[in-house]
N, C-alpha and C positions, 0 to 999 in steps of 0.2 A: 310702335312695333316695327322691327326691321324687316324690310322686304327681301325677297330672294335676290332681286337685282342689286340692292345695297350690299348684301353679303358678298355677292360676286365681285362688286366693285372694290370692297374693302380687301377681299382676298387678293385681287389683282394688285392693288397698291402695296400690300404687304409683300407680295412676290417681287414687285419691282424694287422695293426697299431692300429686301434680302439680296437681290441680285446686285444692287449698287453698293451694298455694305462693304464688301471687300475692297472696292475701289476707293470708297470714302476713307476706310481705315488706312489704305496705302497712301492716300493723299495726306492724311494726318501724320504719317510717319515719313515726312520729308527727309530724304537722305542728306540733302545739303545742310539742313538745320543742325545736323550733328557736328558740323565744323564750326568751332567757335573762335578760331584764330589760327595764325600761322607764325612761325618763328624762322627768321633768316639766320642760318648758322654761319657766322663769319669765320669760324675756324675751319670751314670746309672749302673756302674759296680756292679755285684752281685757275691757273693761267694756261689755257690750252693752245696758245699761239695762233698762227695765221696772221693775216692782215686784211682788214675790211670790216664791214658791218652788215646789218640786216639779220642774218642767221635764221631765216624762216626755215622750219624743219618739218619733215614728215617721216613716216616709218613704213618700210617696205615689207613685203611678205617674207623675204629671206632674212629679216632681222637687221638689215642695214638702216641707218638713218641717213636721209639726204638733207643737205643744208645749202641754201642759197646764200652766197657771199657777194655783197655789193661793194663797189668802189675800192677794190683792192686786188691783191695777188693770191689771196687764200693762203695755202700752205706750200706753195711752189718754192723750191729751193734748188737752184737759183730761180729768181723770178722769170717767168716766160712772157707775161704781159700784164698790163693793168686793166682790169675788167670793170665795166659797169655792173655786170652780173656774171657769176660763174657758179656751177653746181659741183658740190663735193659729196662724197659718201663717207660715213663714219661707221666703223665697226669696233666692237669691244665696249667695255664699261667706261664710265666717265673718268675713272682714275688712269686708264690706259687706252685711250682712243687711238685708232689708226685712221688717218685722213687720206683719201685718195681722190684725185681729180676724176670727174666723169667726162671722158674725152669726147663723147659724141654731142655734148651740149653746144648749142649755137654760139658762134664766135661773137662776143660783145667786147672785143678788145678796143679800148678807148682810142689808142693811137692809130688805128686803121680806119677810123670813122672821121669824116669831116668835122671840124670844130663846131660848126653851126648846125650839125645834123641832130635830129631828135635822139634823146637818150632813152633807153629802156632798162628799168631796174626790176630785179626779180623779187616778187613778194609772195602772194598766195600760192602755196605749193601743197600738192596732195598725191599720195599713192593710193589708188582705189581700184580694186579688182584687176590688178596687173597693169594698169595704166598710170602713167605719171602726167599730171596736169599742173601747169603753172601760169599765173597771170603776171605779165610784165607791165609795170606802171610807167607812164610817160608824162612828160612835162609840156607846158605850153611854151610859147616863144617870146614871152613878155621881156621887155628890156627896161621899162620905166618903173618896175615894181618887182617884188619877189616873185619868182616863177612859181606857178601853181601846177598841181597834178591835174591832168586833163583826161586821161584815158587808161584803159587796161586791156592789154592784148593777151589772148589765150594761145598757148602752145601746148603740145602734148606729145608723149612718146608711148608706143605700145611694145617696146622691146627693151625696157629697163634703162632707157637713156642713150641707147646706141644711135638712134636716129630720132629726129623731131619733126613735127608737122605744124603748119598753120591751122587755125580754127576750121578752115574749109577743107582740110585734109591734104592740101598741097605740101610739097617739100622741095627744096630745103626751106627753113624758116627765113622769112624776109622781114626786114626792119623798115617799115614804111617811112618814107620821107614826109615832110610837112604836107605836101599836096596830096599824098596817097592815104593819109589817115582819114578814116571814116567809120561810121557805125557798121559798115559791111566788113571791114578788115579788122576792127577791134571790137571786143565784146561790149565794152563800155567806152563811150567817147562823147565828150562835151554834154554830159548829162546835167540835169538841173543842179546848179550850185557846184558842179564838179563832183557830185556824189559817186561813190563806187570806183573812183580812180585809184584808190589805195585799198587793197583787199587782203584779208586773212581768211583761211579756210579751216573749218573745224577738223581736228584730228581725232579719230576714233579707232585706236588700236592699229595693229599691223595690217597694212593694206586695207584699212577702213573696216576691218572684220567685226568690230563691235557695233556697227550700225545695223539697225533692224527695220527701218522704215523705207530704205531705198532712195534717200535724198542726200545730196551734198549740200552743206550749209556754208554760206559765205557771209563775211562781215565786212562792211566798208565804212569809211568816214563820210559824213554828210556834206563835206565841203572842205575848203582850204583856209578858212579864217576862224579865229576864236568865236565861239558861239555856234559853229557848224562842225569844225574839226573835232570838237569834243563830243559830238553826237554820233552814236553808233547806229548804223542802219544795216539791213540784213536781207539776204535772198536765200531761196532754196531752189533746187533743180533736181529732177530725177537723174540718178547716176548715169544712165545710158544716154541722156540728152544734154550733157554738160556743154557740148559744142553748139547747141541750138538755143540762141538767145530768146526765141519766142516761147521756150519752155520755162524760162525763169519766172518765179513769182516772188514778190517782195513783201516783207513783213508790214502788215497794215494795222497792227494793234493787238493787244492781249484780249483773249476771250475768257469766259468763265471756265472754271475747273482746270485752269492751267493751259488752255489751248491758245492757238494763235490764228489770226486772220491773215490770209495770204492773197495778195492782189496782183493783177496782171500789169496795171499801170504804175510805172515808176513814180509818177507825180503823186500817187496816192500812198506812197511809202510813209511809214511812221517811224519814230525814233524808238529803238528797242532798249537803249540804255544811254544815259548821259553822264559823262565824266565831268570833273570840276572845271570851271572856266579859269583862265589866267595862266595857262600852261602851253600856249601856242605863240611862237614868235611872230611879230609883225614887222621886224627889221632884221636885215641880214648882216652878219659879220663881213661877208665878202660881196661886193657888187655883182649883180647878175645871178646870185645864188637863189636857192629855193626855200619855200616854206618847208620845214622839216616834217617828218611824219609823226608828229605828236599823236598819241592815243591809238595808234594801230595796234590792236590787241593780239595776244596769242591765246587760243581757246582749245582746250584738250579735254576729252572725256576720260575721267578717272574710273576705269572699269571696276576696280576692286571695291571702291566706295559707292559706285553707282551714281556719280554726280559729274557736273561739268565745272571746270575751273577756267578762270580767265585772269591773265596778268596783263597789265598795261601801264604805260608811263607817259607823263607829260613833260615837256622840255622846260627846264628852269630858265626864265628870261631875266635879263638885267633890267634896271629901271628904264633904260632907253628902248626896251623891247627886243634887243638882240638875243639870239639863242645862246644857250649854255652860259648864261651869266651867273647862274647859281645851280646847285644840285637839282636833279630832276624829282618829279613826283612818281612814286611807285604805289600801285594798288593791286590787290588780289580780291577776286570775287568768286562766288560759287552759286550754282543754280541746279534745279532738278530738270530743267529743259534747256535745249539749245537757245531758245528765245527768252530765257529768263522767266520771271524777274530775277535780276542779279543782286545778291546780297554781299556787301563788302565785309571781308574778314581781316583785311590788313591794309594799313595806310602808312606810307612814309612821305612826309612833305619835304624831306631832304634826304634823298636816297644816296647814302654814302657807304658803299660796300667796304667792309673791313675798317670802317671808321675813317676813311680817307675823305676829308672835308673838301678836297680839291677834285673829287670824282665828278665826272659828267657822264654818268652811266645813262643809257637809254635803250629803248626797244627790247625789253625783256621777252624771252621766248621760253615757254615750257617745253622741255625736250620730251617728246612723246615716248621715246624708247628708254628713258632713264627715270621711270616712275617705279617705286618699290612695289613688291608683290602685294603688300597689304594696302597700298595706295596712300600711306600716311607720310611719305617723303617723296618729293619731286625735285628735279634739278632745273634751274633756270640758267640761260646763257644770255649774254649781252655784250655790247661794245661800249667803250668808254673814250670820250673825247677830251679827257683831261689834257690840257696843253694846247688846245685849239687856238686860243687867243694869242699865245706866243708864236705859234705857227703862222697865224695871219700877219703878224707884224714882220716876220722874216720871209714871207712868201716870195718876195722879189729874188731872194737868194736861190730859191728853188728854180725860178724861171731862168736865171743865168746859168745854173748848172745844166738844165735841160737843153739849153742852146748848143752845148758841146756834145750832147748824146748822139751816138751813131747807131740807129736801129732801135726797134721796139724793145728788145731785151735790155739794152743799156738804159734806155729811157725809163723802163719799169724799175730797174735796180736803183737808179738815182731817186726816183719818187718814193719807192719803198723805204730807202735809207732815211730820207727826210722825215717821213711820217713816223717811223719807229723812233727817231731821235726826239721829236717833239711830242708824240702821242704814243708812248710805248704800250698802252692798253687799248689801242684801236685794234682790237683782236678779239678772239673768243675767250671770254671770262665765264666761269661757271660757279654756282653756289647751290648748296642743298637747302631746301625749304621744308620744314616739318610742319605738318598740320596738327593742330590740337583738336581731337575728336572726342566727343562725349560718348559714354557707353550707352548703348540702346537699352 
């Protein structure tokens, strides 16, 4: 005979089941599972010019896209300077973009900095609630091996890029010398295995408007060598506390029902996703050069489809381990949550845009402002180092030409001419990618 207490217990359990049922049904209808593949449309390839690489992008409230250009002159004509990093704005559709320099950006002109000074390269970039935030990655000083990424410096602007501040609020932005670099001046510095020295930030609509939980999500590589650089690690921080390192929490593992564990201790971090091994260079084409940024992803929320998309690439290495010895690896993944799990929907083990077998494409970026209204088409941009080996063989010619250069503008013009001659696609290239989506 059923007691009144048992009846109440059963009723309570049924009530809980009824309350949870909509969430269980929602979990069963995983939006990312509807994406079963993607197609790169080679007939849509556009050569958008400029000179440089990186192309980390974000989308501002007024509809502009901002793009960080590393190791080049951008779209300046004539060249003004050769920059480690420079910020440009993009307005208009991908077929007719207008590029404009952001004049208030801190000066990272290569020619005005001592040759042995630390370099800072622009990576993680985000427009969020009227503020621009960027992480500048810096390298170690090694001379007897490939240089490794060792830290990430936060800078920010509250006036749309007209003026910029250090993490502590001071201005102008300073670029710390070797003895000045520390965990007080850089958000991440000499972390375990060099993790979080290279950063990408999740893009969620104009000015981060699609975000609902109040957190900024960042993704970093777990180190500088194969076996670590192909491991993705992750942090989150409240939007208002992005400048406060003590507020950062690190992904510590997946929990049941699609959740994530967040930990204070960076030593307790867990790998949120692992890319294939074998796509990180161990030898450099040029002495004193660096381990390239294999596997630094681009992650964007696709609002129309209600899912997260990730594009990433590994560098194709020659048999001797040098970079760009063969075409790169390109992958695309989707997820229902910023922390995954990530499901791969596209793989190219020889990424050759337009069928160009000599292509050395790398660092694909999903342009957050060039996603179709229905979410089924996105545009990626990338740089291509096709010709880098020939450039390396003739690099002495560039050195001789630079000896006769008078002033930074002449120096930049000569360097730009050489790069365009040997690597004409060391510029912004774009291509549409169509998602294959099943009907619900």
